[in-house]
BAGUVEX-496807 format. One record per residue (C-alpha): x, y, z; residue number from 1. Coordinates in steps of 0.2 Angstrom, whole numbers, plus 2048, in hexadecimal, padded with zeros to 3 digits. Layout:
BEGIN
<<X,Y,Z>,NUM>
...
This chain:
BEGIN
<<8D7,8E4,DC1>,1>
<<8E4,8EF,DBB>,2>
<<8F6,8EE,DBF>,3>
<<8FB,8FB,DCF>,4>
<<908,904,DC6>,5>
<<901,913,DBB>,6>
<<90B,915,DAB>,7>
<<90A,929,DA7>,8>
<<90E,92E,D97>,9>
<<912,942,D92>,10>
<<907,948,D82>,11>
<<913,951,D75>,12>
<<918,964,D7A>,13>
<<915,960,D8E>,14>
<<925,95C,D9D>,15>
<<916,958,DA8>,16>
<<904,952,DAC>,17>
<<8F5,95D,DB2>,18>
<<8E5,952,DB5>,19>
<<8D3,956,DB9>,20>
<<8C4,94E,DBE>,21>
<<8B3,954,DC0>,22>
<<8AA,946,DC8>,23>
<<8B6,938,DC9>,24>
<<8C9,933,DCA>,25>
<<8C3,926,DC0>,26>
<<8C0,934,DB2>,27>
<<8CD,93C,DAF>,28>
<<8D4,949,DA1>,29>
<<8E4,950,D9F>,30>
<<8E4,962,D9D>,31>
<<8F1,969,D8F>,32>
<<8E8,97B,D8D>,33>
<<8DC,987,D90>,34>
<<8D1,97E,D82>,35>
<<8DA,96E,D81>,36>
<<8D9,95D,D8B>,37>
<<8D8,949,D87>,38>
<<8CE,93E,D91>,39>
<<8D7,92F,D9B>,40>
<<8D2,921,DA6>,41>
<<8D7,926,DB6>,42>
<<8DE,91A,DC3>,43>
<<8DC,924,DD2>,44>
<<8CE,91A,DD9>,45>
<<8DD,90B,DDA>,46>
<<8EB,906,DE5>,47>
<<8F9,90A,DDA>,48>
<<90B,914,DD6>,49>
<<914,91D,DCA>,50>
<<927,924,DC8>,51>
<<91F,936,DC7>,52>
<<91C,93E,DD6>,53>
<<909,946,DD8>,54>
<<902,954,DE0>,55>
<<8F0,952,DE3>,56>
<<8E3,95D,DE5>,57>
<<8D2,95A,DEA>,58>
<<8C4,969,DE8>,59>
<<8B4,960,DEC>,60>
<<8B1,94F,DF4>,61>
<<8B6,943,E03>,62>
<<8BB,931,E06>,63>
<<8C9,929,E0B>,64>
<<8DC,92E,E06>,65>
<<8E9,91C,E05>,66>
<<8FB,923,E04>,67>
<<90A,916,E07>,68>
<<903,90F,E19>,69>
<<8F9,921,E1C>,70>
<<8E6,91C,E1F>,71>
<<8DD,92C,E21>,72>
<<8CD,938,E1A>,73>
<<8CE,944,E0F>,74>
<<8C1,953,E08>,75>
<<8BE,964,DFE>,76>
<<8D0,96B,DFE>,77>
<<8DA,95E,E02>,78>
<<8EC,95D,DFB>,79>
<<8F9,951,DFC>,80>
<<90D,94E,DF3>,81>
<<913,93F,DEF>,82>
<<920,938,DEC>,83>
<<929,92C,DDE>,84>
<<921,91B,DDE>,85>
<<918,91D,DEE>,86>
<<906,915,DEC>,87>
<<8F7,91D,DF0>,88>
<<8E5,91C,DEE>,89>
<<8D3,928,DF0>,90>
<<8C5,920,DF4>,91>
<<8B8,92E,DF4>,92>
<<8A8,92E,DF9>,93>
<<89D,930,DEB>,94>
<<8A3,93F,DDE>,95>
<<8B4,94A,DDF>,96>
<<8BC,958,DD6>,97>
<<8CD,95A,DD5>,98>
<<8E0,95B,DCC>,99>
<<8EE,955,DCD>,100>
<<8FF,95B,DC7>,101>
<<90D,94D,DC2>,102>
<<91E,94F,DBE>,103>
<<92F,944,DBE>,104>
<<93F,94D,DC3>,105>
<<94D,941,DC4>,106>
<<95E,945,DCB>,107>
<<964,947,DB7>,108>
<<956,951,DB2>,109>
<<959,963,DAC>,110>
<<94E,969,DB9>,111>
<<95C,967,DC5>,112>
<<967,970,DBB>,113>
<<960,980,DC1>,114>
<<968,984,DD4>,115>
<<957,98D,DD8>,116>
<<94F,97B,DD9>,117>
<<95B,973,DE6>,118>
<<94E,97A,DF5>,119>
<<941,96B,DEE>,120>
<<94F,95D,DEF>,121>
<<94B,959,E01>,122>
<<939,95B,E01>,123>
<<937,950,DF1>,124>
<<940,943,DFD>,125>
<<934,946,E0E>,126>
<<926,946,DFF>,127>
<<92B,930,DFE>,128>
<<920,931,E0D>,129>
<<911,93B,E06>,130>
<<910,94D,E0D>,131>
<<8FF,955,E12>,132>
<<8FF,968,E0B>,133>
<<8F4,975,E17>,134>
<<8F5,985,E1D>,135>
<<8F7,995,E11>,136>
<<906,98D,E06>,137>
<<8F8,980,E03>,138>
<<8EA,98C,DFD>,139>
<<8F6,996,DF2>,140>
<<8FE,986,DE9>,141>
<<8EB,980,DE6>,142>
<<8E8,992,DDF>,143>
<<8F6,98F,DD5>,144>
<<8F1,97D,DCF>,145>
<<8E0,985,DC7>,146>
<<8E6,990,DBF>,147>
<<8F2,986,DB7>,148>
<<8E3,980,DAC>,149>
<<8E3,990,DA5>,150>
<<8F3,993,DA0>,151>
<<8FC,98E,D91>,152>
<<90D,98A,D8A>,153>
<<91C,993,D96>,154>
<<90F,99A,D9F>,155>
<<90B,987,DA4>,156>
<<91E,985,DA9>,157>
<<91B,992,DB2>,158>
<<90F,98D,DBD>,159>
<<916,97E,DC1>,160>
<<928,987,DC6>,161>
<<91B,993,DD1>,162>
<<913,980,DD8>,163>
<<925,978,DDA>,164>
<<92B,98A,DE2>,165>
<<91C,98A,DEE>,166>
<<91E,979,DF5>,167>
<<92F,97D,E00>,168>
<<929,98C,E07>,169>
<<91C,981,E13>,170>
<<922,980,E24>,171>
<<921,96E,E2D>,172>
<<913,96D,E36>,173>
<<909,974,E24>,174>
<<90F,965,E1D>,175>
<<911,954,E28>,176>
<<916,945,E20>,177>
<<906,938,E1D>,178>
<<90E,926,E1B>,179>
<<918,920,E2A>,180>
<<926,918,E1F>,181>
<<92C,91C,E0E>,182>
<<922,90B,E05>,183>
<<92C,903,DF7>,184>
<<921,8F6,DEB>,185>
<<927,8E8,DE2>,186>
<<92B,8E7,DD0>,187>
<<91F,8D8,DCE>,188>
<<910,8DC,DC4>,189>
<<909,8CC,DC9>,190>
<<90C,8CF,DDD>,191>
<<908,8E3,DDA>,192>
<<8F4,8DC,DD1>,193>
<<8F3,8D0,DE0>,194>
<<8F4,8E0,DEE>,195>
<<8EB,8EC,DE5>,196>
<<8DD,8DD,DE5>,197>
<<8DE,8D9,DF3>,198>
<<8DC,8EE,DFA>,199>
<<8CD,8F0,DEF>,200>
<<8C5,8E2,DF7>,201>
<<8C8,8EA,E08>,202>
<<8C3,8FA,E05>,203>
<<8B4,8F5,DFE>,204>
<<8B1,8E7,E0C>,205>
<<8BA,8ED,E1B>,206>
<<8A7,8EC,E24>,207>
<<8A8,8DA,E25>,208>
<<8B1,8CD,E2C>,209>
<<8C0,8CA,E20>,210>
<<8C9,8BA,E20>,211>
<<8DC,8B7,E1C>,212>
<<8D7,8A8,E13>,213>
<<8CB,8B1,E09>,214>
<<8D9,8BE,E01>,215>
<<8E5,8AF,DFD>,216>
<<8D8,8A9,DF4>,217>
<<8D3,8BA,DE9>,218>
<<8E7,8BD,DE6>,219>
<<8EC,8AB,DE5>,220>
<<8FC,8AF,DEF>,221>
<<902,8A2,DFD>,222>
<<902,8AB,E10>,223>
<<913,8AF,E11>,224>
<<913,8B7,E01>,225>
<<902,8C1,E03>,226>
<<908,8C7,E15>,227>
<<91B,8CE,E0F>,228>
<<913,8D5,DFE>,229>
<<904,8DD,E06>,230>
<<90F,8E5,E13>,231>
<<91B,8EB,E05>,232>
<<90F,8F4,DFD>,233>
<<905,8FB,E09>,234>
<<911,8FD,E19>,235>
<<905,8F5,E24>,236>
<<900,8E0,E27>,237>
<<8F0,8DB,E21>,238>
<<8E4,8DD,E34>,239>
<<8EF,8EE,E35>,240>
<<8E8,8F3,E24>,241>
<<8D6,8EF,E28>,242>
<<8D7,8F5,E3A>,243>
<<8DB,907,E34>,244>
<<8CC,906,E25>,245>
<<8BE,901,E34>,246>
<<8C6,90F,E3E>,247>
<<8C7,91D,E30>,248>
<<8B4,918,E2C>,249>
<<8AF,919,E3F>,250>
<<8B8,929,E40>,251>
<<8AD,930,E31>,252>
<<89C,927,E39>,253>
<<8A0,931,E4A>,254>
<<8A1,941,E41>,255>
<<892,940,E35>,256>
<<886,936,E3E>,257>
<<87D,933,E52>,258>
<<87E,922,E50>,259>
<<883,918,E61>,260>
<<896,915,E63>,261>
<<892,904,E65>,262>
<<887,904,E54>,263>
<<896,90D,E4C>,264>
<<8A4,8FE,E52>,265>
<<899,8F2,E4D>,266>
<<894,8FC,E3A>,267>
<<8A6,8FE,E39>,268>
<<8AB,8EA,E3B>,269>
<<8AF,8EA,E4C>,270>
<<8A8,8DC,E56>,271>
<<8AD,8E1,E68>,272>
<<8A8,8F2,E6F>,273>
<<8B7,8F2,E7C>,274>
<<8C3,8EB,E6E>,275>
<<8BD,8FC,E63>,276>
<<8BF,907,E74>,277>
<<8D1,902,E77>,278>
<<8D5,903,E64>,279>
<<8D0,914,E63>,280>
<<8D8,91C,E72>,281>
<<8E8,914,E6D>,282>
<<8E6,91B,E5B>,283>
<<8DE,92B,E5C>,284>
<<8E2,92E,E70>,285>
<<8D1,931,E75>,286>
<<8C0,927,E79>,287>
<<8B3,926,E68>,288>
<<8A9,931,E73>,289>
<<8B7,93F,E75>,290>
<<8BA,93F,E63>,291>
<<8A8,941,E60>,292>
<<8A7,94F,E6B>,293>
<<8B6,957,E64>,294>
<<8B0,956,E52>,295>
<<89F,95D,E57>,296>
<<8A6,96C,E60>,297>
<<8B5,96E,E52>,298>
<<8A5,96E,E45>,299>
<<89C,979,E4E>,300>
<<8AA,987,E4F>,301>
<<8AF,984,E3B>,302>
<<89C,989,E38>,303>
<<89B,995,E44>,304>
<<8AB,99E,E3B>,305>
<<8A5,99D,E2A>,306>
């Protein structure tokens, strides 16, 4: 398993990095100009972090997004702003396409010499919890990101500034936090690799019975160290993380299948339907059957408006 700290290298003549993928976040290219790009090995499907800020747009595909202690669903049009060193991970359900814009402007960077950029300071701080961008502003930013792939030289920088200028214009309800709190990761590579391996194992096996002992053996960590490091890296305890994975999967199945609620619960790793119902109501504020009815009616209304 690769270390979760991604090393982002800027190519000569570039002050930021624009990535594009056409099938998988593991196979990306760095766009340098409309007619020049460089293939790179992506790490978006691994639990990772980096000092650079990141603005990620999925133009197609769907799956589960992990940002700090947040676990939620994403689909085409999803636009997320990530702060420096915020752990994140995209688990796509099949192929996906998208763009990712990365930059690093610490307080001593010349970017802040322009007083017009002061409006971004608070926003960049808020991005330490991850921001989900929605509404008209998100649509305009998405369009600018796609136009950026066709820009050259100074025009590229102009598009970057246009994007950064649009970010603060989204009102608070259209840029909600993703993570409940900032998540700060350990600087020890051994712990980074161990927790990254554990997260990947949980994502692939959450439908099965998972014992803490299995993870201790997988990561070669003691129980106290594993518990401490897992919460530090993911913002949740091991059991909370697994529960959220199962709930997220259950929501998807309720929305996309006609399976009975009992079958959905069992298929997503819950062994007691009563516990599943109580947990679902506590976390989502409604019963599984209510959630399914509202999802179906919402999808029908959306289809009718298209």
